[in-house]
matplotlib code that plots the C-alpha trace (Angstrom):
import matplotlib.pyplot as plt

x = [0.0, 1.4, 2.2, 0.0, 1.8, 0.5, 1.8, -0.9, -1.2, -2.8, -6.3, -6.9, -10.5, -13.2, -16.7, -19.1, -22.4, -24.2, -26.6, -29.7, -31.2, -35.0, -37.9, -38.8, -36.0, -38.3, -40.5, -37.6, -35.8, -38.9, -39.0, -35.3, -35.8, -38.4, -36.0, -32.9, -34.3, -31.8, -32.7, -32.5, -29.1, -29.3, -32.0, -32.2, -34.4, -32.5, -31.1, -32.0, -29.4, -30.1, -27.7, -24.9, -22.5, -19.5, -21.7, -25.0, -27.6, -28.5, -31.4, -30.9, -33.8, -33.3, -35.7, -36.9, -35.8, -36.2, -35.9, -33.3, -34.5, -34.6, -33.5, -31.3, -27.8, -26.9, -24.7, -26.3, -25.6, -27.8, -27.9, -27.8, -29.4, -29.2, -32.5, -33.2, -36.0, -36.9, -40.7, -41.6, -39.1, -40.4, -44.1, -43.3, -41.4, -44.1, -46.6, -44.3, -44.3, -41.7, -42.4, -41.1, -40.0, -40.6, -36.9, -35.4, -32.0, -31.5, -33.5, -34.0, -31.0, -32.0, -34.8, -34.6, -37.1, -37.6, -38.0, -40.9, -38.8, -37.6, -34.1, -33.3, -32.1, -31.6, -32.6, -30.5, -30.5, -27.2, -25.3]
y = [0.0, 3.4, 5.8, 8.9, 12.3, 15.6, 17.4, 19.0, 17.0, 18.1, 16.6, 13.7, 14.8, 17.3, 16.4, 17.7, 16.0, 13.6, 11.4, 9.7, 6.7, 7.0, 5.8, 9.3, 11.9, 14.8, 14.2, 13.9, 16.9, 19.0, 18.0, 18.9, 22.1, 23.1, 22.4, 24.1, 26.7, 25.4, 25.4, 22.4, 22.6, 19.3, 16.9, 13.8, 10.8, 9.2, 12.1, 15.5, 17.7, 20.7, 23.4, 25.3, 25.7, 23.6, 20.6, 19.6, 17.0, 14.5, 12.2, 9.0, 6.8, 3.2, 0.4, -1.7, 1.0, 0.0, 2.7, 2.4, 1.0, 3.6, 3.0, 0.0, -1.2, -1.4, 1.1, 4.2, 7.9, 10.9, 14.6, 17.3, 20.7, 23.7, 25.5, 28.7, 27.0, 23.3, 23.6, 25.6, 23.7, 20.3, 21.4, 22.6, 19.5, 17.2, 19.1, 18.5, 14.7, 14.0, 11.7, 11.8, 8.5, 7.8, 7.0, 10.4, 11.1, 14.8, 16.1, 19.9, 20.2, 18.2, 16.1, 13.2, 13.0, 10.7, 12.2, 11.0, 8.0, 7.1, 8.5, 9.8, 13.4, 15.7, 19.2, 21.0, 24.4, 26.3, 25.8]
z = [0.0, -1.0, 1.9, 1.9, 2.0, 3.3, 0.2, -2.0, -5.2, -8.4, -8.5, -10.8, -11.4, -10.5, -9.4, -12.0, -11.2, -9.0, -11.0, -9.5, -11.2, -11.7, -13.9, -15.2, -15.4, -16.3, -13.2, -10.8, -12.2, -11.7, -8.0, -7.5, -9.5, -7.0, -4.2, -5.7, -8.1, -10.7, -14.4, -16.7, -18.5, -20.5, -21.5, -23.7, -23.8, -21.0, -19.0, -17.5, -15.7, -13.6, -12.5, -14.2, -11.4, -10.6, -9.6, -11.3, -10.4, -13.1, -13.4, -15.5, -16.8, -15.6, -16.6, -13.7, -11.2, -7.5, -4.9, -2.2, 1.2, 4.0, 6.6, 5.9, 6.7, 3.0, 1.2, -0.1, -0.8, -0.2, -0.9, 1.8, 1.4, 3.7, 4.2, 6.3, 8.3, 8.4, 8.9, 5.8, 3.6, 4.8, 4.2, 0.7, -0.3, 1.1, -1.0, -4.0, -3.5, -0.9, 2.0, 5.5, 6.9, 10.6, 11.1, 11.9, 13.5, 13.2, 16.1, 15.6, 13.2, 10.2, 8.6, 6.3, 3.5, 0.5, -3.0, -5.2, -6.3, -2.8, -2.7, 0.7, 1.1, 4.1, 4.9, 7.5, 9.0, 9.2, 12.4]

ax = plt.figure().add_subplot(projection="3d")
ax.plot(x, y, z, "-o")
ax.set_aspect("equal")
plt.show()
């Protein structure tokens, strides 16, 4: 195993997007557009991307899509979003099709929701 150094190295790559598998990219992109305010920057039959900053969110059509299980001990990733207040943000996203699982760990600091396709994401207030 190579020894790590503390010297700054030139990066090998730069994160440009996070892509979520889903059955309907347009529908899921519309949900996240409501959350972020980001515009669609690319679309095709199989993909929709939102955002034009250094990181975008993509939505990829996958046949036979199965949502991740929440909560479970299996590997998964999720997105975190900072919001000014939890209550209004949660209410707005529930109205847009999110669901709030009973399993919550954030107390007064963050809330876990599931998007319309079942991907977990968190809303947090600034600390």
